[in-house]
GUKERO-82331 format. One record per atom (N, C-alpha, C): x, y, z; residue number from 1; atom name. Coordinates in Angstrom, 3 decimals, decimal comma. Atoms other than C-alpha are relative to their C-alpha. Last residue first. Layout:
<nodes>
(node (X; Y; Z); NUM; "CA");
...
</nodes>
This chain:
<nodes>
(node (0,675; 0,523; -1,166); 148; "N");
(node (92,012; 163,877; 145,296); 148; "CA");
(node (-1,449; 0,047; -0,284); 148; "C");
(node (0,323; -1,053; -0,956); 147; "N");
(node (93,570; 164,232; 141,890); 147; "CA");
(node (-0,716; -0,602; 1,179); 147; "C");
(node (-0,423; -1,296; 0,514); 146; "N");
(node (95,343; 162,051; 139,336); 146; "CA");
(node (-0,282; 1,125; 0,959); 146; "C");
(node (0,851; -0,543; 1,047); 145; "N");
(node (95,039; 158,825; 141,282); 145; "CA");
(node (0,433; 1,416; -0,363); 145; "C");
(node (-0,740; -0,091; 1,249); 144; "N");
(node (97,957; 157,297; 143,138); 144; "CA");
(node (-0,868; 0,519; -1,140); 144; "C");
(node (-1,026; -1,043; -0,078); 143; "N");
(node (96,513; 158,088; 146,540); 143; "CA");
(node (0,789; 0,123; -1,299); 143; "C");
(node (0,594; -1,330; 0,124); 142; "N");
(node (93,321; 156,206; 145,719); 142; "CA");
(node (1,076; 1,081; 0,034); 142; "C");
(node (0,415; -0,197; 1,387); 141; "N");
(node (95,149; 152,941; 145,038); 141; "CA");
(node (-0,556; 1,405; -0,192); 141; "C");
(node (-1,170; 0,068; 0,882); 140; "N");
(node (97,085; 153,097; 148,291); 140; "CA");
(node (-0,407; 0,231; -1,442); 140; "C");
(node (-0,740; -1,259; -0,014); 139; "N");
(node (94,083; 154,317; 150,251); 139; "CA");
(node (1,190; -0,007; -0,928); 139; "C");
(node (0,262; -0,739; 1,244); 138; "N");
(node (91,988; 151,317; 149,209); 138; "CA");
(node (0,784; 1,302; -0,065); 138; "C");
(node (-0,198; 0,855; 1,178); 137; "N");
(node (93,416; 148,983; 151,827); 137; "CA");
(node (-0,142; 0,808; -1,284); 137; "C");
(node (-1,432; 0,287; 0,120); 136; "N");
(node (93,788; 151,644; 154,550); 136; "CA");
(node (0,288; -0,840; -1,244); 136; "C");
(node (-0,653; -1,235; 0,428); 135; "N");
(node (90,244; 152,913; 153,946); 135; "CA");
(node (1,493; -0,252; -0,191); 135; "C");
(node (0,323; -0,297; 1,403); 134; "N");
(node (88,849; 149,381; 154,071); 134; "CA");
(node (0,663; 1,272; -0,520); 134; "C");
(node (-0,649; 0,952; 0,915); 133; "N");
(node (90,856; 148,641; 157,256); 133; "CA");
(node (-0,394; 0,268; -1,456); 133; "C");
(node (-1,446; -0,167; 0,165); 132; "N");
(node (89,823; 151,797; 159,126); 132; "CA");
(node (0,636; -0,910; -1,028); 132; "C");
(node (-0,362; -1,006; 0,996); 131; "N");
(node (86,052; 151,864; 158,619); 131; "CA");
(node (1,490; -0,009; -0,328); 131; "C");
(node (-0,980; -0,976; -0,477); 130; "N");
(node (84,809; 148,747; 160,403); 130; "CA");
(node (0,329; 0,956; -1,136); 130; "C");
(node (0,530; -0,656; -1,202); 129; "N");
(node (82,002; 146,178; 160,128); 129; "CA");
(node (1,006; 0,965; 0,639); 129; "C");
(node (-1,034; 0,101; -1,031); 128; "N");
(node (84,039; 144,154; 157,612); 128; "CA");
(node (-0,427; 0,605; 1,325); 128; "C");
(node (-0,373; 1,391; -0,249); 127; "N");
(node (81,040; 143,477; 155,335); 127; "CA");
(node (1,017; -0,166; 1,117); 127; "C");
(node (1,174; 0,771; -0,406); 126; "N");
(node (79,462; 146,948; 155,512); 126; "CA");
(node (0,382; -1,426; 0,372); 126; "C");
(node (0,347; -0,468; -1,347); 125; "N");
(node (82,809; 148,747; 155,419); 125; "CA");
(node (-1,184; -0,806; 0,527); 125; "C");
(node (-0,983; 0,556; -0,930); 124; "N");
(node (83,840; 146,603; 152,424); 124; "CA");
(node (-0,305; 0,416; 1,437); 124; "C");
(node (0,261; 1,433; -0,139); 123; "N");
(node (80,591; 147,391; 150,584); 123; "CA");
(node (0,984; -0,643; 0,975); 123; "C");
(node (1,234; 0,160; -0,775); 122; "N");
(node (81,022; 151,117; 151,226); 122; "CA");
(node (-0,327; -1,462; 0,233); 122; "C");
(node (-0,356; -0,290; -1,391); 121; "N");
(node (84,616; 150,951; 150,007); 121; "CA");
(node (-1,225; -0,174; 0,893); 121; "C");
(node (-0,752; 1,142; -0,510); 120; "N");
(node (83,432; 149,265; 146,803); 120; "CA");
(node (0,408; 0,188; 1,452); 120; "C");
(node (0,983; 1,056; -0,224); 119; "N");
(node (80,814; 151,971; 146,254); 119; "CA");
(node (0,669; -1,258; 0,543); 119; "C");
(node (0,757; -0,341; -1,208); 118; "N");
(node (83,543; 154,585; 146,756); 118; "CA");
(node (-1,088; -1,019; 0,303); 118; "C");
(node (-0,760; 0,478; -1,165); 117; "N");
(node (85,731; 152,803; 144,180); 117; "CA");
(node (-0,760; 0,292; 1,292); 117; "C");
(node (0,216; 1,449; -0,058); 116; "N");
(node (83,044; 153,407; 141,529); 116; "CA");
(node (0,705; -0,588; 1,222); 116; "C");
(node (1,397; 0,187; -0,403); 115; "N");
(node (83,077; 157,135; 142,259); 115; "CA");
(node (-0,318; -1,485; 0,132); 115; "C");
(node (0,078; -0,143; -1,455); 114; "N");
(node (86,865; 157,071; 142,131); 114; "CA");
(node (-1,421; -0,186; 0,509); 114; "C");
(node (-0,489; 1,245; -0,584); 113; "N");
(node (86,729; 155,731; 138,582); 113; "CA");
(node (-0,076; 0,043; 1,529); 113; "C");
(node (0,976; 1,032; 0,360); 112; "N");
(node (84,545; 158,639; 137,464); 112; "CA");
(node (0,407; -1,347; 0,595); 112; "C");
(node (1,131; -0,103; -0,924); 111; "N");
(node (86,755; 161,070; 139,389); 111; "CA");
(node (-1,084; -1,028; -0,309); 111; "C");
(node (-0,230; 0,878; -1,152); 110; "N");
(node (89,817; 159,889; 137,486); 110; "CA");
(node (-1,183; 0,005; 0,954); 110; "C");
(node (0,368; 1,353; 0,397); 109; "N");
(node (88,473; 161,522; 134,322); 109; "CA");
(node (0,149; -0,980; 1,171); 109; "C");
(node (1,391; 0,385; -0,266); 108; "N");
(node (88,513; 164,957; 135,968); 108; "CA");
(node (-0,327; -1,452; -0,298); 108; "C");
(node (0,354; -0,215; -1,397); 107; "N");
(node (92,092; 166,230; 136,373); 107; "CA");
(node (-1,420; -0,458; 0,332); 107; "C");
(node (-0,944; 0,649; -0,918); 106; "N");
(node (93,457; 164,741; 133,163); 106; "CA");
(node (-0,392; 0,165; 1,465); 106; "C");
(node (0,102; 1,460; 0,105); 105; "N");
(node (90,390; 165,655; 131,098); 105; "CA");
(node (0,864; -0,681; 1,057); 105; "C");
(node (1,314; 0,411; -0,524); 104; "N");
(node (90,192; 169,245; 132,315); 104; "CA");
(node (-0,137; -1,511; -0,029); 104; "C");
(node (-0,023; -0,198; -1,453); 103; "N");
(node (93,942; 169,755; 131,773); 103; "CA");
(node (-1,315; -0,475; 0,620); 103; "C");
(node (-0,857; 1,036; -0,581); 102; "N");
(node (93,777; 168,236; 128,297); 102; "CA");
(node (0,025; 0,098; 1,517); 102; "C");
(node (0,698; 1,277; 0,128); 101; "N");
(node (90,826; 170,414; 127,296); 101; "CA");
(node (0,803; -1,118; 0,661); 101; "C");
(node (1,175; -0,033; -0,884); 100; "N");
(node (92,460; 173,577; 128,640); 100; "CA");
(node (-0,753; -1,319; -0,033); 100; "C");
(node (-0,336; 0,029; -1,420); 99; "N");
(node (95,848; 172,772; 127,082); 99; "CA");
(node (-1,227; -0,068; 0,900); 99; "C");
(node (0,820; 1,031; -0,652); 98; "N");
(node (94,619; 171,827; 123,623); 98; "CA");
(node (0,176; -0,012; 1,513); 98; "C");
(node (1,348; 0,039; 0,570); 97; "N");
(node (95,769; 174,932; 121,712); 97; "CA");
(node (-0,911; -1,053; 0,639); 97; "C");
(node (0,849; -1,075; -0,495); 96; "N");
(node (98,750; 175,501; 124,024); 96; "CA");
(node (-1,437; -0,126; -0,495); 96; "C");
(node (-0,084; -1,224; 0,790); 95; "N");
(node (100,322; 172,136; 123,246); 95; "CA");
(node (-0,996; 1,026; 0,532); 95; "C");
(node (0,894; -0,144; 1,145); 94; "N");
(node (100,356; 169,575; 126,045); 94; "CA");
(node (0,234; 1,318; -0,732); 94; "C");
(node (0,236; 1,265; 0,686); 93; "N");
(node (102,752; 168,180; 128,652); 93; "CA");
(node (-0,768; 0,148; -1,314); 93; "C");
(node (-1,223; 0,406; 0,686); 92; "N");
(node (104,280; 171,421; 129,937); 92; "CA");
(node (-0,213; -1,250; -0,856); 92; "C");
(node (-0,243; -0,908; 1,128); 91; "N");
(node (100,849; 172,819; 130,774); 91; "CA");
(node (1,261; -0,356; -0,797); 91; "C");
(node (0,846; 0,261; 1,165); 90; "N");
(node (100,229; 169,627; 132,770); 90; "CA");
(node (0,183; 0,999; -1,140); 90; "C");
(node (-0,530; 0,994; 0,912); 89; "N");
(node (103,221; 170,065; 135,064); 89; "CA");
(node (-0,842; -0,174; -1,265); 89; "C");
(node (-1,342; -0,295; 0,501); 88; "N");
(node (102,659; 173,204; 137,069); 88; "CA");
(node (0,377; -0,881; -1,185); 88; "C");
(node (0,051; -1,365; 0,526); 87; "N");
(node (98,892; 173,117; 137,639); 87; "CA");
(node (1,353; 0,409; -0,567); 87; "C");
(node (0,586; 0,051; 1,336); 86; "N");
(node (99,233; 169,362; 137,952); 86; "CA");
(node (-0,167; 1,384; -0,613); 86; "C");
(node (-1,001; 0,230; 1,041); 85; "N");
(node (101,670; 169,715; 140,816); 85; "CA");
(node (-0,600; 0,067; -1,395); 85; "C");
(node (-0,559; -1,291; 0,412); 84; "N");
(node (99,058; 171,288; 143,074); 84; "CA");
(node (1,025; -0,164; -1,128); 84; "C");
(node (0,741; -0,512; 1,151); 83; "N");
(node (97,227; 167,947; 143,130); 83; "CA");
(node (0,524; 1,349; -0,480); 83; "C");
(node (-0,587; 0,444; 1,271); 82; "N");
(node (99,954; 166,531; 145,356); 82; "CA");
(node (-0,705; 0,584; -1,215); 82; "C");
(node (-0,268; -1,161; 0,826); 81; "N");
(node (98,701; 168,640; 148,289); 81; "CA");
(node (0,605; -0,354; -1,347); 81; "C");
(node (1,170; -0,202; 0,854); 80; "N");
(node (97,303; 165,436; 149,727); 80; "CA");
(node (0,136; 1,230; -0,872); 80; "C");
(node (-0,236; 0,773; 1,216); 79; "N");
(node (100,827; 164,841; 150,994); 79; "CA");
(node (-1,201; 0,038; -0,940); 79; "C");
(node (-1,193; -0,510; 0,687); 78; "N");
(node (100,378; 167,667; 153,488); 78; "CA");
(node (0,208; -0,736; -1,323); 78; "C");
(node (0,368; -1,222; 0,704); 77; "N");
(node (96,837; 166,584; 154,338); 77; "CA");
(node (1,171; 0,566; -0,778); 77; "C");
(node (0,809; 0,423; 1,141); 76; "N");
(node (98,027; 163,089; 155,207); 76; "CA");
(node (-0,415; 1,209; -0,833); 76; "C");
(node (-0,956; 0,568; 0,952); 75; "N");
(node (100,696; 164,598; 157,458); 75; "CA");
(node (-0,728; -0,434; -1,270); 75; "C");
(node (-0,781; -1,145; 0,490); 74; "N");
(node (98,079; 166,748; 159,200); 74; "CA");
(node (0,996; -0,472; -1,053); 74; "C");
(node (0,856; -0,697; 0,964); 73; "N");
(node (95,793; 163,716; 159,432); 73; "CA");
(node (0,708; 1,229; -0,566); 73; "C");
(node (-0,219; 0,608; 1,312); 72; "N");
(node (98,697; 161,871; 161,065); 72; "CA");
(node (-0,904; 0,615; -1,064); 72; "C");
(node (-1,325; -0,431; 0,457); 71; "N");
(node (98,547; 164,316; 163,981); 71; "CA");
(node (0,299; -0,582; -1,383); 71; "C");
(node (0,156; -1,381; 0,473); 70; "N");
(node (94,784; 163,690; 164,252); 70; "CA");
(node (1,343; 0,541; -0,489); 70; "C");
(node (0,796; 0,036; 1,228); 69; "N");
(node (95,405; 159,948; 164,466); 69; "CA");
(node (-0,144; 1,401; -0,584); 69; "C");
(node (-0,868; 0,395; 1,119); 68; "N");
(node (98,221; 160,430; 167,006); 68; "CA");
(node (-0,749; -0,048; -1,336); 68; "C");
(node (-0,996; -1,053; 0,242); 67; "N");
(node (95,820; 162,460; 169,210); 67; "CA");
(node (0,969; -0,415; -1,112); 67; "C");
(node (0,608; -1,189; 0,590); 66; "N");
(node (92,914; 160,017; 168,867); 66; "CA");
(node (1,031; 1,077; -0,340); 66; "C");
(node (-0,641; -0,459; 1,218); 65; "N");
(node (94,937; 156,827; 169,340); 65; "CA");
(node (-0,533; 1,282; -0,594); 65; "C");
(node (-0,163; -1,431; -0,271); 64; "N");
(node (94,177; 155,990; 172,950); 64; "CA");
(node (0,638; 0,677; -1,211); 64; "C");
(node (0,953; -0,420; -1,028); 63; "N");
(node (92,780; 152,487; 172,314); 63; "CA");
(node (0,057; 1,498; 0,312); 63; "C");
(node (-0,633; -0,071; -1,311); 62; "N");
(node (94,690; 152,125; 169,019); 62; "CA");
(node (-1,006; 0,481; 1,044); 62; "C");
(node (0,430; 1,077; -0,892); 61; "N");
(node (92,476; 151,122; 166,101); 61; "CA");
(node (0,674; 0,011; 1,372); 61; "C");
(node (1,453; -0,046; -0,129); 60; "N");
(node (92,692; 154,340; 164,039); 60; "CA");
(node (-0,504; -1,016; 1,028); 60; "C");
(node (0,313; -0,933; -1,090); 59; "N");
(node (96,455; 154,346; 164,699); 59; "CA");
(node (-1,503; 0,093; 0,256); 59; "C");
(node (-0,627; 0,302; -1,291); 58; "N");
(node (96,990; 151,195; 162,597); 58; "CA");
(node (-0,497; 0,919; 1,107); 58; "C");
(node (-0,273; 1,416; -0,190); 57; "N");
(node (95,251; 150,872; 159,250); 57; "CA");
(node (0,569; -0,356; 1,352); 57; "C");
(node (1,237; 0,786; -0,016); 56; "N");
(node (93,558; 154,279; 159,132); 56; "CA");
(node (0,226; -1,486; 0,236); 56; "C");
(node (1,096; -0,637; -0,737); 55; "N");
(node (96,464; 156,507; 160,168); 55; "CA");
(node (-1,234; -0,886; 0,081); 55; "C");
(node (-0,272; -0,175; -1,430); 54; "N");
(node (99,399; 154,289; 159,229); 54; "CA");
(node (-1,213; 0,539; 0,754); 54; "C");
(node (-0,145; 1,317; -0,629); 53; "N");
(node (98,036; 153,063; 155,890); 53; "CA");
(node (0,240; 0,122; 1,500); 53; "C");
(node (1,329; 0,633; -0,025); 52; "N");
(node (96,802; 156,526; 154,922); 52; "CA");
(node (0,083; -1,341; 0,704); 52; "C");
(node (0,784; -0,661; -1,046); 51; "N");
(node (100,132; 158,113; 155,955); 51; "CA");
(node (-1,423; -0,545; 0,069); 51; "C");
(node (-0,494; 0,377; -1,326); 50; "N");
(node (102,100; 155,538; 153,961); 50; "CA");
(node (-0,853; 0,638; 1,095); 50; "C");
(node (0,300; 1,420; -0,219); 49; "N");
(node (100,000; 155,946; 150,814); 49; "CA");
(node (0,420; -0,437; 1,398); 49; "C");
(node (1,436; 0,146; -0,221); 48; "N");
(node (100,104; 159,753; 151,077); 48; "CA");
(node (-0,364; -1,459; 0,286); 48; "C");
(node (0,358; -0,582; -1,294); 47; "N");
(node (103,846; 159,852; 151,570); 47; "CA");
(node (-1,471; -0,142; 0,306); 47; "C");
(node (-0,473; 0,953; -1,019); 46; "N");
(node (104,360; 157,450; 148,652); 46; "CA");
(node (-0,356; 0,519; 1,395); 46; "C");
(node (0,851; 1,196; 0,062); 45; "N");
(node (102,177; 159,656; 146,425); 45; "CA");
(node (0,417; -1,037; 1,046); 45; "C");
(node (1,333; -0,319; -0,507); 44; "N");
(node (103,904; 162,883; 147,574); 44; "CA");
(node (-0,912; -1,234; -0,020); 44; "C");
(node (-0,109; -0,233; -1,448); 43; "N");
(node (107,401; 161,476; 147,119); 43; "CA");
(node (-1,380; 0,259; 0,602); 43; "C");
(node (-0,235; 1,296; -0,640); 42; "N");
(node (106,491; 160,082; 143,682); 42; "CA");
(node (0,083; 0,144; 1,521); 42; "C");
(node (1,282; 0,697; -0,010); 41; "N");
(node (105,013; 163,439; 142,643); 41; "CA");
(node (0,135; -1,366; 0,665); 41; "C");
(node (0,861; -0,673; -0,976); 40; "N");
(node (108,226; 165,180; 143,678); 40; "CA");
(node (-1,342; -0,714; 0,102); 40; "C");
(node (-0,472; 0,372; -1,338); 39; "N");
(node (110,361; 162,634; 141,841); 39; "CA");
(node (-0,882; 0,621; 1,079); 39; "C");
(node (0,269; 1,426; -0,252); 38; "N");
(node (108,287; 163,031; 138,688); 38; "CA");
(node (0,418; -0,422; 1,405); 38; "C");
(node (1,428; 0,277; -0,175); 37; "N");
(node (108,224; 166,831; 138,769); 37; "CA");
(node (-0,278; -1,459; 0,363); 37; "C");
(node (0,689; 0,479; 1,204); 36; "N");
(node (111,907; 167,440; 139,321); 36; "CA");
(node (-1,428; -0,399; 0,309); 36; "C");
(node (-0,227; 1,432; 0,208); 35; "N");
(node (114,089; 167,704; 142,431); 35; "CA");
(node (-0,642; -0,554; -1,258); 35; "C");
(node (-1,300; 0,477; -0,490); 34; "N");
(node (114,609; 171,463; 142,886); 34; "CA");
(node (0,254; -1,453; -0,396); 34; "C");
(node (-1,059; -0,690; 0,738); 33; "N");
(node (111,770; 172,860; 140,784); 33; "CA");
(node (1,377; -0,555; 0,363); 33; "C");
(node (0,068; 0,447; 1,394); 32; "N");
(node (109,326; 170,258; 142,097); 32; "CA");
(node (1,084; 0,655; -0,844); 32; "C");
(node (-0,531; 1,358; 0,048); 31; "N");
(node (110,433; 170,937; 145,690); 31; "CA");
(node (0,020; -0,516; -1,438); 31; "C");
(node (-1,469; -0,049; -0,152); 30; "N");
(node (109,949; 174,678; 145,255); 30; "CA");
(node (0,638; -1,390; -0,073); 30; "C");
(node (-0,712; -0,624; 1,124); 29; "N");
(node (106,479; 174,056; 143,748); 29; "CA");
(node (1,515; 0,114; 0,195); 29; "C");
(node (-0,204; 0,791; 1,209); 28; "N");
(node (105,351; 171,482; 146,377); 28; "CA");
(node (0,757; 0,725; -1,118); 28; "C");
(node (-1,336; 0,607; -0,003); 27; "N");
(node (105,849; 173,330; 149,650); 27; "CA");
(node (0,313; -0,691; -1,324); 27; "C");
(node (-1,016; -1,056; 0,040); 26; "N");
(node (102,879; 175,656; 149,115); 26; "CA");
(node (1,424; -0,559; -0,067); 26; "C");
(node (0,099; -0,703; 1,293); 25; "N");
(node (100,512; 172,825; 148,197); 25; "CA");
(node (1,069; 1,076; -0,126); 25; "C");
(node (-0,503; 0,904; 1,038); 24; "N");
(node (101,705; 170,753; 151,166); 24; "CA");
(node (-0,030; 0,621; -1,379); 24; "C");
(node (-1,461; 0,003; -0,143); 23; "N");
(node (101,204; 173,725; 153,521); 23; "CA");
(node (0,627; -0,913; -1,060); 23; "C");
(node (-0,477; -1,309; 0,454); 22; "N");
(node (97,650; 174,127; 152,202); 22; "CA");
(node (1,527; 0,065; 0,070); 22; "C");
(node (0,100; -0,021; 1,458); 21; "N");
(node (97,003; 170,395; 152,584); 21; "CA");
(node (0,521; 1,316; -0,565); 21; "C");
(node (-1,057; 0,857; 0,541); 20; "N");
(node (98,294; 170,396; 156,172); 20; "CA");
(node (0,004; 0,005; -1,520); 20; "C");
(node (-1,238; -0,767; -0,179); 19; "N");
(node (96,014; 173,339; 156,969); 19; "CA");
(node (1,191; -0,789; -0,549); 19; "C");
(node (-0,014; -1,068; 1,011); 18; "N");
(node (93,096; 171,407; 155,507); 18; "CA");
(node (1,256; 0,849; 0,085); 18; "C");
(node (-0,203; 0,656; 1,290); 17; "N");
(node (93,844; 168,301; 157,581); 17; "CA");
(node (0,110; 1,047; -1,109); 17; "C");
(node (-1,416; 0,361; 0,042); 16; "N");
(node (94,174; 170,534; 160,651); 16; "CA");
(node (0,359; -0,721; -1,297); 16; "C");
(node (-0,794; -1,219; 0,152); 15; "N");
(node (90,786; 172,096; 159,949); 15; "CA");
(node (1,481; -0,293; -0,096); 15; "C");
(node (0,180; -0,434; 1,386); 14; "N");
(node (89,185; 168,689; 159,439); 14; "CA");
(node (0,798; 1,261; -0,282); 14; "C");
(node (-0,751; 0,929; 0,848); 13; "N");
(node (90,636; 167,455; 162,733); 13; "CA");
(node (-0,092; 0,404; -1,465); 13; "C");
(node (-1,423; -0,288; -0,198); 12; "N");
(node (89,384; 170,560; 164,557); 12; "CA");
(node (0,844; -0,891; -0,913); 12; "C");
(node (-0,276; -1,292; 0,639); 11; "N");
(node (85,918; 170,117; 163,071); 11; "CA");
(node (1,472; 0,374; 0,120); 11; "C");
(node (0,013; 0,239; 1,445); 10; "N");
(node (85,872; 166,422; 163,987); 10; "CA");
(node (0,292; 1,293; -0,758); 10; "C");
(node (-1,238; 0,710; 0,312); 9; "N");
(node (86,901; 167,320; 167,557); 9; "CA");
(node (0,092; -0,273; -1,503); 9; "C");
(node (-1,094; -0,980; -0,110); 8; "N");
(node (84,098; 169,888; 167,773); 8; "CA");
(node (1,330; -0,646; -0,371); 8; "C");
(node (0,129; -0,906; 1,147); 7; "N");
(node (81,557; 167,378; 166,478); 7; "CA");
(node (1,120; 1,034; 0,015); 7; "C");
(node (-0,422; 0,749; 1,187); 6; "N");
(node (82,814; 164,800; 168,987); 6; "CA");
(node (-0,078; 0,872; -1,244); 6; "C");
(node (-1,454; 0,120; -0,070); 5; "N");
(node (82,553; 167,324; 171,826); 5; "CA");
(node (0,546; -0,722; -1,232); 5; "C");
(node (-0,607; -1,308; 0,303); 4; "N");
(node (78,994; 168,226; 170,764); 4; "CA");
(node (1,531; -0,035; 0,041); 4; "C");
(node (0,178; -0,362; 1,406); 3; "N");
(node (78,078; 164,510; 170,552); 3; "CA");
(node (0,562; 1,383; -0,325); 3; "C");
(node (1,380; -0,344; 0,341); 2; "N");
(node (79,579; 163,699; 173,959); 2; "CA");
(node (-0,096; 0,376; -1,484); 2; "C");
(node (0,085; -1,358; 0,484); 1; "N");
(node (82,939; 161,971; 174,278); 1; "CA");
(node (-1,460; 0,256; -0,395); 1; "C");
</nodes>
């Protein structure tokens, strides 16, 4: 694939990932009301962990895996919509007077830990000479974080 074709394919994949995330965000509130917040979050976290492991741990390495990889990106995007739950659930967890501070803390503190994880992923990519396995290994821990 030429560089312009690769850039176009990456743009399409990113768009499909984003569309999947939007659909996941829209599907989450009715599911949370029907099955409960904890069960919904568990489904989304398990779905994200499985889709990361499948897409980057397996399909990424298939010789003709581009189309299945992009299809799994849509699924990954859907389950990446888990962050929409915090707009519903966090206000129920804290008193009104501390809600804004609590919400900011709960949705931001994880980012400091994720920054450290990114350095670890970079080191694994450098040592393993590949992208898929390090992403698949760390995807399970990253999918259980508070926000993407």
